[in-house]
C-alpha positions as CSV (number, residue, x, y, z in Angstrom):
1,L,92.3,75.8,122.3
2,G,95.7,74.9,123.8
3,V,94.0,73.7,127.0
4,K,91.7,71.4,125.1
5,A,94.6,70.1,123.0
6,D,96.7,69.6,126.2
7,A,93.8,67.6,127.8
8,H,93.3,65.5,124.7
9,F,97.1,64.7,124.2
10,H,97.9,64.7,127.9
11,T,100.7,67.3,127.4
12,A,99.7,70.0,129.8
13,P,100.9,72.8,129.8
14,Y,103.2,72.5,126.8
15,L,100.7,73.1,123.9
16,T,99.2,76.0,125.8
17,L,102.6,77.6,126.3
18,L,103.5,76.9,122.7
19,G,100.3,78.7,121.6
20,M,101.1,81.7,123.8
21,V,104.6,82.0,122.3
22,V,103.4,81.7,118.8
23,G,100.6,84.2,119.4
24,A,103.0,86.7,121.1
25,Y,105.4,86.4,118.2
26,A,102.7,87.0,115.6
27,G,101.4,90.0,117.6
28,F,104.9,91.6,117.9
29,R,105.5,90.9,114.2
30,V,102.3,92.8,113.2
31,V,103.2,95.7,115.5
32,W,106.7,95.9,114.0
33,N,105.4,95.9,110.4
34,V,102.8,98.5,111.2
35,A,105.5,100.7,112.8
36,K,107.8,100.3,109.8
37,K,104.9,101.3,107.5
38,M,104.0,104.3,109.6
39,G,107.6,105.4,109.6
40,A,107.8,105.2,105.8
41,D,104.5,107.1,105.5
42,V,105.9,109.9,107.8
43,E,109.1,110.1,105.8
44,R,107.2,110.2,102.5
45,A,105.0,113.0,103.8
46,E,108.0,115.0,105.0
47,R,109.6,114.7,101.5
48,R,106.4,115.8,99.9
49,D,106.2,118.8,102.2
50,R,109.8,119.8,101.2
51,G,108.8,119.6,97.5
52,E,110.7,116.4,96.8
53,D,109.5,113.4,94.9
54,P,107.9,111.4,97.7
55,W,108.1,108.0,95.8
56,Q,111.8,108.3,95.0
57,A,114.0,106.2,97.2
58,P,116.5,108.4,99.1
59,N,120.1,107.6,98.5
60,G,121.8,110.2,100.6
61,D,123.1,112.5,97.9
62,G,119.8,113.9,96.6
63,E,120.3,112.5,93.2
64,S,118.3,109.8,91.4
65,D,119.4,106.1,91.6
66,A,118.7,105.7,87.9
67,P,121.7,104.9,85.8
68,A,123.0,107.5,83.4
69,P,121.8,107.1,79.8
70,K,124.2,105.2,77.5
71,K,125.8,107.1,74.7
72,N,124.9,105.9,71.2
73,S,127.9,105.3,69.0
74,D,125.9,106.3,65.9
75,S,125.2,109.8,67.3
76,P,127.5,112.7,66.6
77,G,130.2,113.0,69.3
78,G,130.0,109.3,70.0
79,A,132.9,106.9,69.9
80,P,133.8,105.8,66.3
């Protein structure tokens, strides 16, 4: 495709080289994304094997990232 475009526009070899660079970038990007997904899958499987929640995002201290429930001021023991 690049060779034909170079012949048509008389730009040899620039469009061919541009196509090779874009293709290499796209290929490396796909490989990178697949590697990241595989790493996340392995980490999730290890957490499942340890008996942890595999879908909870790890935060380092083993506790949930969910905020603590707010106290209701109308409940006994709440602020007046």
